[in-house]
C-alpha positions as CSV (number, residue, x, y, z in Angstrom):
1,M,16.3,19.1,-28.7
2,W,16.7,15.4,-27.6
3,W,20.2,16.0,-26.5
4,S,19.3,19.0,-24.3
5,D,16.6,16.9,-22.6
6,R,19.2,14.3,-21.7
7,R,21.5,17.0,-20.3
8,S,18.8,18.4,-18.1
9,V,18.1,15.0,-16.7
10,L,21.8,14.4,-16.1
11,L,22.2,17.8,-14.4
12,G,19.2,17.1,-12.2
13,A,20.5,13.7,-11.2
14,L,23.9,15.3,-10.3
15,A,22.3,18.0,-8.3
16,L,20.3,15.5,-6.3
17,S,23.3,13.4,-5.6
18,A,25.2,16.4,-4.5
19,C,22.6,17.1,-1.8
20,G,22.8,13.6,-0.4
21,F,20.0,12.0,-2.3
22,T,20.3,8.2,-2.4
23,P,17.8,6.0,-4.2
24,V,15.9,3.8,-1.8
25,Y,16.5,0.7,-3.9
26,G,20.2,1.7,-4.7
27,P,23.3,0.0,-3.3
28,N,23.1,2.2,-0.1
29,G,19.4,2.6,-0.2
30,T,17.2,2.2,2.9
31,A,14.4,0.1,1.4
32,G,16.6,-3.0,1.7
33,R,16.1,-2.8,5.5
34,L,12.4,-3.9,5.0
35,Q,13.0,-6.6,2.5
36,N,12.2,-10.1,4.0
37,T,12.3,-8.6,7.5
38,V,8.7,-7.5,8.1
39,L,6.4,-9.9,9.8
40,V,2.8,-8.9,9.0
41,D,0.0,-9.7,11.5
42,E,-2.1,-12.6,10.5
43,P,-5.2,-11.8,8.5
44,A,-8.6,-12.0,10.2
45,N,-10.9,-12.0,7.2
46,R,-11.0,-12.1,3.4
47,D,-10.1,-8.4,2.9
48,S,-7.2,-8.5,5.3
49,Y,-6.0,-11.7,3.6
50,F,-5.7,-9.9,0.3
51,L,-4.0,-6.9,2.1
52,V,-1.4,-9.2,3.8
53,R,-0.8,-11.1,0.6
54,Q,0.0,-7.9,-1.4
55,L,2.2,-6.6,1.5
56,E,4.2,-9.8,1.4
57,N,4.4,-9.7,-2.4
58,R,6.0,-6.2,-2.1
59,L,8.1,-6.7,1.0
60,G,8.8,-10.4,0.8
61,R,8.0,-13.0,3.4
62,A,9.8,-12.5,6.7
63,T,12.6,-15.0,6.7
64,A,14.5,-13.2,9.5
65,P,11.8,-11.1,11.2
66,R,13.1,-7.9,12.6
67,Y,10.0,-5.7,12.4
68,G,6.3,-6.4,13.0
69,L,3.6,-4.7,11.0
70,S,0.2,-4.2,12.7
71,L,-2.8,-3.2,10.6
72,A,-6.2,-1.9,11.4
73,L,-8.5,-2.1,8.4
74,D,-11.8,-0.4,7.8
75,V,-14.0,-0.7,4.7
76,E,-17.2,1.1,4.1
77,T,-19.7,1.0,1.2
78,E,-21.1,4.2,-0.3
79,R,-24.0,4.3,-2.8
80,M,-23.1,6.4,-5.8
81,A,-25.6,6.1,-8.7
82,I,-29.3,5.7,-7.7
83,T,-32.1,5.4,-10.3
84,T,-35.4,7.2,-10.0
85,A,-36.8,3.8,-8.8
86,S,-34.3,4.0,-5.8
87,V,-32.1,1.2,-7.2
88,T,-28.4,1.6,-6.7
89,T,-26.4,0.8,-9.8
90,R,-22.9,1.9,-8.7
91,F,-21.1,1.7,-5.4
92,N,-17.8,2.9,-4.0
93,L,-15.8,0.9,-1.5
94,I,-13.8,3.2,0.8
95,G,-10.9,1.7,2.6
96,R,-8.6,2.9,5.3
97,V,-5.6,1.2,6.9
98,V,-3.9,2.4,10.1
99,Y,-0.5,0.8,10.3
100,A,2.3,0.6,12.8
101,L,5.8,-0.9,12.2
102,R,7.4,-2.0,15.4
103,D,10.7,-3.4,16.5
104,L,10.2,-7.0,17.4
105,N,12.9,-6.9,20.1
106,D,11.4,-4.1,22.3
107,G,8.0,-3.5,20.8
108,K,8.7,0.1,20.1
109,V,6.7,1.7,17.2
110,L,9.1,3.0,14.6
111,I,6.8,4.1,11.8
112,S,3.1,4.6,11.9
113,G,0.5,6.3,9.7
114,T,-2.8,6.0,7.8
115,V,-3.6,5.4,4.1
116,D,-6.9,5.5,2.5
117,T,-8.5,5.3,-1.0
118,F,-11.6,4.1,-2.8
119,V,-12.6,1.9,-5.7
120,G,-15.9,1.6,-7.5
121,Y,-18.0,-1.2,-9.0
122,S,-21.1,-1.6,-11.0
123,A,-24.2,-3.2,-9.6
124,G,-26.3,-2.9,-12.7
125,G,-26.0,-6.4,-14.1
126,T,-27.1,-9.8,-13.0
127,T,-26.7,-11.0,-9.4
128,A,-23.6,-13.1,-10.4
129,A,-22.0,-10.2,-12.2
130,T,-22.6,-7.9,-9.2
131,R,-21.1,-10.3,-6.8
132,T,-18.1,-10.8,-9.0
133,A,-17.7,-7.1,-9.4
134,L,-17.9,-6.6,-5.6
135,A,-15.3,-9.3,-4.9
136,D,-13.0,-7.8,-7.5
137,A,-13.4,-4.3,-6.0
138,H,-12.5,-5.6,-2.6
139,E,-9.3,-7.2,-4.0
140,R,-8.4,-4.1,-5.9
141,L,-8.9,-1.9,-2.9
142,M,-6.7,-4.1,-0.7
143,T,-4.0,-4.1,-3.4
144,I,-4.0,-0.3,-3.6
145,L,-4.0,0.1,0.2
146,A,-1.1,-2.3,0.5
147,D,0.9,-0.5,-2.2
148,Q,0.3,2.8,-0.5
149,T,1.4,1.4,2.9
150,V,4.6,0.0,1.4
151,T,5.3,3.3,-0.3
152,R,5.0,5.1,3.0
153,L,7.1,2.5,4.8
154,I,9.8,2.8,2.2
155,A,9.7,6.6,2.3
156,A,10.2,6.5,6.1
157,S,12.8,3.6,6.0
158,G,15.6,6.1,6.5
159,E,14.4,6.5,10.1
160,L,14.9,2.8,10.8
161,P,18.1,1.7,12.7
162,A,20.7,0.3,10.3
């Protein structure tokens, strides 16, 4: 049974390579076009700092900037669990990033889109615990949004000029 599973994986890989599939991180992959070439706009606040930090962790710091990445970040808070005494014990942070990757030579937008997600945190503990949970939730939200943005950029990197 184990051998047949390996054969099906091998046959699937051969079929994908026959149709022109190339891994984005492979030798001829397109993700390399983004590595250390994307200059992300400067952060304006704590949330955008964590967003930019994670983007630079994934894409590398721009040593030879070819592209500029503009970001519009929006974060909202939603009450989720409310006691009978009208005390909220759980919140969701809902984040959305609108991004645009542009060519730094002519300013033309090459890739653009929107990503969004949410994270939750508990507010049922002490004030210090709630503040810590809130700060952690903001950082987690920015990490997820940055990872989604990078995934979308990599998926569309085949459209970038070589």
